[in-house]
C-alpha positions in Angstrom: -3.9 -4.7 -13.7 -5.5 -1.9 -11.7 -7.3 -2.2 -8.4 -8.8 0.4 -6.1 -10.7 0.0 -2.8 -11.9 2.5 -0.2 -13.1 2.6 3.4 -14.9 5.3 5.4 -12.9 6.1 8.6 -14.3 8.1 11.5 -11.1 10.1 12.0 -9.3 13.2 10.9 -7.2 13.4 7.7 -4.2 14.1 10.0 -4.7 11.0 12.1 -5.2 8.9 9.0 -2.1 10.3 7.3 0.0 9.7 10.4 -1.2 6.1 10.5 -0.4 5.4 6.8 2.9 7.1 6.8 4.2 5.4 10.0 5.5 2.5 7.9 8.1 1.5 10.5 5.3 0.5 12.9 2.8 -0.9 10.3 3.5 -4.4 11.5 1.7 -3.5 14.7 -1.4 -2.4 12.8 -1.7 -4.4 9.6 -2.1 -8.1 10.1 -0.8 -9.0 6.6 2.6 -7.4 7.1 5.1 -9.7 8.8 8.3 -7.5 8.8 9.5 -4.0 7.9 13.1 -3.1 7.4 13.8 0.6 6.7 16.5 1.1 4.1 16.5 4.9 3.6 15.0 7.8 5.4 15.0 11.3 3.8 16.4 14.1 5.9 13.0 15.9 5.5 9.7 15.0 4.2 8.4 11.6 3.2 9.4 11.3 -0.5 12.4 9.0 -0.8 11.5 6.8 2.2 12.5 3.3 1.2 11.8 0.0 2.9 11.7 -3.8 2.6 8.4 -5.3 3.4 7.6 -9.0 4.0 4.0 -10.1 4.0 1.8 -13.1 3.1 0.8 -13.0 -0.6 -1.1 -15.8 -2.2 -0.4 -18.0 0.8 3.3 -17.5 0.8 5.8 -15.0 2.2 6.8 -12.4 -0.3 9.3 -9.6 0.2 9.5 -6.4 -1.9 11.5 -3.2 -1.7 9.3 -0.1 -2.0 9.9 3.6 -2.0 7.8 6.7 -1.7 7.8 8.7 -5.0 5.2 11.4 -4.2 3.5 12.6 -1.1 1.2 15.4 0.0 0.8 15.9 3.7 -2.6 14.9 5.0 -3.7 14.0 1.5 -1.8 10.8 0.5 1.2 9.3 -1.1 2.5 7.0 -3.9 5.0 4.2 -3.9 6.9 2.2 -6.5 8.4 -1.3 -6.5 10.1 -3.2 -9.3 10.1 -7.0 -9.2 9.4 -10.2 -11.1 9.3 -8.5 -14.4 6.8 -5.8 -13.4 6.5 -2.3 -12.0 4.1 -1.9 -9.1 2.6 1.5 -8.1 0.6 1.8 -4.9 -1.3 4.8 -3.6 -3.2 6.1 -0.6 -5.6 9.0 -0.9 -7.5 10.7 1.9 -10.7 12.7 1.2 -12.6 14.5 3.9 -16.3 13.6 4.0 -18.1 15.6 6.8 -16.8 14.4 10.1 -15.1 11.4 8.6 -12.7 10.6 5.7 -12.6 8.2 2.8 -9.3 6.4 2.5 -8.7 4.9 -0.9 -5.9 2.5 -1.6 -4.9 1.8 -5.2 -2.6 -0.7 -6.8 -1.5 -1.1 -10.3 1.0 -3.4 -12.0 2.6 -3.2 -15.4 4.5 -6.0 -16.9 7.9 -4.8 -18.3 9.5 -8.0 -19.4 8.4 -11.1 -21.3 8.2 -13.1 -18.1 6.0 -10.5 -16.5 3.7 -10.3 -19.5 3.3 -14.1 -19.5 2.6 -14.1 -15.7 0.0 -11.4 -16.3 -1.8 -13.3 -19.0 -1.8 -16.6 -17.0 -2.5 -15.3 -13.5 -3.9 -11.7 -14.0 -7.6 -12.3 -13.2 -6.8 -14.5 -10.2 -4.3 -12.0 -8.9 -6.7 -9.1 -9.3 -9.3 -10.6 -7.0 -6.7 -11.7 -4.4 -5.1 -8.2 -4.5 -8.4 -6.5 -4.0 -9.1 -8.8 -1.0 -5.7 -8.0 0.5 -6.1 -4.3 0.0 -9.5 -4.4 1.7 -8.0 -6.2 4.7 -5.2 -3.6 5.0 -7.8 -0.8 4.9 -9.9 -2.4 7.6 -6.8 -2.8 9.8 -6.0 0.9 9.3 -9.6 1.9 10.1 -9.5 -0.2 13.3 -6.3 1.5 14.4 -7.4 5.1 13.6 -10.9 4.6 15.2 -9.3 3.0 18.3 
C-alpha cells in the first residue's frame, strides 16, 4: 500500500522542517498523537533518532517504534517501522513554491510475513482510505502550527 498527501503551508522551509523534526513535542501539535517516548538521540544530525509513538489508529490506541533512516535539512526525512508482519516507511518532503511551501507526507507498507500478507489482502483497501485521512489530519495540524 502506498499513500501520499500534500498541503500548502504559508511558511518557510526552515520553519516547516523545524516543526516536523521536533518529534519530542509533536504531541502538542498533532491531535492524533497521544504519547511520544524518545528511545535514542544521535550525537549529531537527525538520522538515527528513534522513538515510540502512541496514537489512535482505526479507533484504537496503537504504539509503534520508529526511527529516522534518511534526512536532508530543510528538505525532508524518511522513517522506518517494523511491526505486525510488515515494514512501514513514512516520509516528509518540503518543496518551496513562491512564498509558501508544499509539505508532502508519504506512507507505504510492505507485508513481509504470511500474516502481514493476509492482513493486507483482507484490510488493504479499507486501511488505505483511513491512512490517507489520518495523514491529511496530521498535515493540517502541522500547517496550523507553522502558520500560527
